[in-house]
N, C-alpha and C positions, 0 to 999 in steps of 0.2 A: 619236617615236611609231612608228618604222618597223616594229617587231616586235609592235606591239599591234593588236588587232582594230579594224576600222572600225565595227562594230556591236556592240550589247550587248542583253541582256535588261533590260527595265524595266517597272515598273508606272506607267502614265501616267494622270493625272487629266484627264478630258475636259471637265469643267465641274462646277458645283455640283449636288449631288444625293445620292442614297443610295449604298450601297456599289457599285452597278452603274455608278457614274460612273467607276470605275477600268477601265482597259483594258490587257491584257497584250500586250506586244510583245517579240519575239525578234530584231528587226532595227533597234532604235532607234540613231541615230548616237551613237558615243562622243563625249563633249565635246571640243571643240578648245580649246587653251590659248592664253591671251594672257599678257602680261607679268605677273610676280609670281604666276602660278597654277601649281598642281601637279595632276596627275591621280592620283586615289586609286582603287585597286581596293578596293571596299567589302567589309569582312569581316562587318560587322553594322550594323544601323541600328535604333535604338529608336523606338517609337511614342510620340506625345504628344498632348495635347488640342488643340494648335494645328493639327495635321494634320486632326483630326476636324472642328474648328470651321471651318476654312477650306474643307474639302470641302463641308460642309453650308451654308456661308454664315451660320453662327450669329452671327458678329460684327456683322452688319448690324443697324442700329437698327430694321429692319422686324421683327426677331425678338425676342420678349420671353419665350420659353419657356426651360425648363431645357435643358441639352445632352442631346439624345436620340440623336445619331448618324445620324438619318434625315433625309430631305429635308424642307424647310420650304415651306409654301405660297407665301410671298412672301419673296424676298431681293433687296434693292436692289443693282444692279450697281456702284453708286458706293462702297459701304462694306462689302464682304463679308470683308475681311481684318483681322488684328489691328491694323493701322495705320489702318483706316478708309479704305482706298483700293481701287481695282479690282485684279483679278488677271488675269494673262495665261494663257490656256489654249492648247495643252496644257501641263501642268505636272507635273514629277516632284517629289513631296513627299519628306519625310524629312529631319529636321534632325540627328538624333543619330548621326552617322556615325563609325565607327571602321574603319580600314583601313590599307593600305600604299601609299606613294607609288610609282608606277611610271613616271612621266614628269614633266618640268618644262617650263615655258614659257620663252620667250626671256629671257635675262638673269636667270634664276632659278638659285639655288645648286643644282648637281646633287647635292650631298651629301644632299639630302632623299630621293633615290631609295633605296628599300628600307626606309625608316624607317616604323615604325608610328605613326600619328597619330590624334588626336581633333580633330574640327572644332567650332569655336565656332559656336553657332547664330546669332549676331548678325553681320550684315553691317554694316561701318562705313565711313564716309568717313575714310580713314587720314590725311588732312590735318587732320581735325577729329574725332578718334575719340570724344570725350566728348559730342558733339552728338547728342542723342536724336532730333532732327528729321531726321537724315541716316542713319538706320539702316534696315536691312531684315532679313528673317529667311530663313535657309537653308531651301529647300523651299517658300517663299512668294514672295519677290521674285526668286528664282533657282531653278534646278533643284537638287534635293537628292539624297538617298541611297537612294531606293527603286529602285535599279538596280545593275548590276554595277560601274559606274564612275561617279564624280562628280568635279567639279573644285572647287577652293577656293583663295582667296588665301593665300599663305604667311603673311601676317600674321594670318590667322584660323584657323590650325591650331597644334597643339602636339604635338611628339614626346612619347610617353608610354612610360615604362619601368616595367612592371608585369608580374607573373606572372598577372594576371587574363586570361581569354579575351576575344576581341573582343566576344562577346555580353554578357559581364559588364560590360565597359567601356562598352558602348552604353547601359547603364541610367543612366549618370551625367549626361550633358551637360545635357539640359533640366531634369530633376527637381532636380538638385543645384545647378545655377547659379540656377535660379528660387528655390529655397529659401534659398540664401545671399544672394541679392539682397533677398528679403523681410526676412530677419533683419538685414541691414545697414541697410535703410530704417527698421526699427523700433528700431535701436540696442540690440539684445538683448545683455545682459551677464550675468555671474555675479550671482546673486541674483534674476533675473527668473524668473517662472513663466509658461511659454508654453502656451496652450491651442491644440490642433491638430485641427480638424475634418478628416475625410477622411484619417485617419492611415494607413490601409491602402494608399493610393495612392502613386504614385511620389514626388510632391512631399511628401506627408504624411510618408512614411518618411524622406525626406531631411531634412525639418524636425526630426524627432526627433533624428537623429544630429548635425546641425550645431548645433542649439540646445544639446544636451548638450556638444558640443565647446567651446562658449562658456561653459560652466559654469552654464547655466540649468536649472531644473527643467522637466520636460515632462509634459503631460497630454494623452493621446491620446483622440480620439473615433473609434470604428470599430465596424462591425457585429460582433456577438458571435462569429460564425462565423470571423472573422479575428483574434480577440484573441491567439491563440497565435503567429501570425506577426508581429503587431505587437509582442508582448512580447519577441521575439528582438532587437528594435532598442533595447531598454533604456529605454522611457519610465518615469517615476516612478509613473504612474497611468494606467489604461485604463478608459474609461467607454463605455457604449453609444453608438452613432452619433448618436442623436437623443433624448436623455432628455426625458421629459414636462416635468420641472422641472430645468433645468440647474443652477440655483443650489443646489437641494437635493442634487443628485447630487455636486456639488463639495464639499459640506460646508464645512470651514474653509479650503479652498484660496483663496489670494488671487491672482487672475489679473492680471498686469501687462501681458501681451501676448497678443493673439489673432492667429494666423497662419493665414489662411483662403484656401482655393481652392474653397470649396463654396457659400457664400451660401445662398439658398433660404429655406424657412420657419423654420429655426432661427436665422436671422441676428439678429432682435431680441434673443433671449436671449444670444447671443454678446456683444452690446454691453452688455447689462444687467449681465453678470457682471464687466466690467472694473473694476478699482480706480480710484480718483481718480488722474488723471494717466496712465492706462493708454494703450497704443498698439494700434491695430488696423491690420494690414497685409494687403493682399489682392492675389492674383495669379490669380484665377479665380472662376467662379460656376457650377459645373457643376450645382448643384441649382436654379439660377434666378437671373437677374440683377436682377429687380425685387424690392426689399425696402422695408420700412417703417422709417423712422427718426424717433424722437422727438428733436427738436433740443434739448430740455431736458436729456436724458441726455448728449448730446454736449457742450454747453457748460458745464453745471453741474458736470460731473465733470472738466472740463479734459482731455478726451480728444484724442488725435492720431490722425488717419486718414492712411495712406499707401497709394497704389497702387504696384504694383511690376510693371513689364513689362520695359523696356529696362534691362539691368544695366550697371554700369560695366565698362570693359575689363579691370580687374584681377581680376574675380570668377572668370572661367574659368581663368586660370593658378593662382589660389589653390586652386580645387577640384582641379585636376590634381595640384598639390603634395600635397594631403591624400590623394589616391588613391595616389600613389607612396609615401607614408609609411605606408600601410596603416591610416590613421585612419578610413576610411569603408568601409562594407559594401555591396557591390552587392546590389540587390534584383531579381534576375532571376527572374521568375515563369514564363516560358514562351518558347520560340522557335518560329517558324514559317518555312517556306520563303517567299522573297519572292513567289513566285507565289500563295501563300495569304494575301497581305496583307488582302484583304477579310475572311477568316475571323479573322485576327489582330486586325483592328480591331473586328470584332463582339465578340470576347472582351474586348477592352479597354473597349469601351463598356458591356458588360454587367457589368464589374467581376468577371469570372469568376475572376480571380486577385488576390492581394495582391502589389503590386509592379509591375514593369515588364515589358512584352512587347516582344520584339525579333524582327525579320525578318532572315534570312540568305540572301544570294544563292546 
């Protein structure tokens, strides 16, 4: 690291709260490397709901509201992160990192230097990589990519060969690995019909593409103002975001899978439209985590519910392979300078764009 700077620009989270919980620094220490680590000069970093929810403390059981992006009156210090554990401040967030390796740690292969890489958002115990109880999240349990430089374990990065820009590549990691994890948990195959609430969001758009890649039929729910953008992803049918009568809006469609990151008031209707033996898979609840379930619907129709958060180690390499083959379309909605992260996150929260928002140092 002889020729590298000792300090860097970084957006640092001081604690739970509103957007003013972020603090801009131009003299933050550049990360020091240990064994198996590389230093990455960040080219772009995507935004995702985990960053918003961790900043606000929404994951805490003390919060029962929809994701608002603002501060909550009460957040328990014991469970404000995705894993139900405390978080250490100050923290640099940002999981969806794309950049170039500029230095390597001791005993690390120097051939990584100069390579463009994507970072897997999941931190794993590499002696037991399939153990979900031993995982962390990049930008939550360690510092992430809302800075000029970040570091990562060599076993948690992949060299990527693509003509896409750094900003375009930064739209993939969280959205697409989350979506692929959900579809894998629900065992989506050709012949399924997948209903996708929130289809104009990053995960929703990824679900459309990845479900179609598996040969499934896809039905998207999205606000009518964003139907044209959603249509470009190729769903078989697009419906309004929250129909008064979802069953009537679906007509003769037979829904075998619901892939949901929304929850909220529409949730009971999502369950009611599932066919007998159908599967519901969930990786979010941006419209509200508290829902009503008629257990008779659940057991009398032989439904299967799966939660999807920590994904198997093979998912990230699979998604990168699909990217390199040109099988997936990036959903880059807007880019912001890193210093404008609060503005970028405000636009992300307000769903001002369809697709993903990225910050660039």
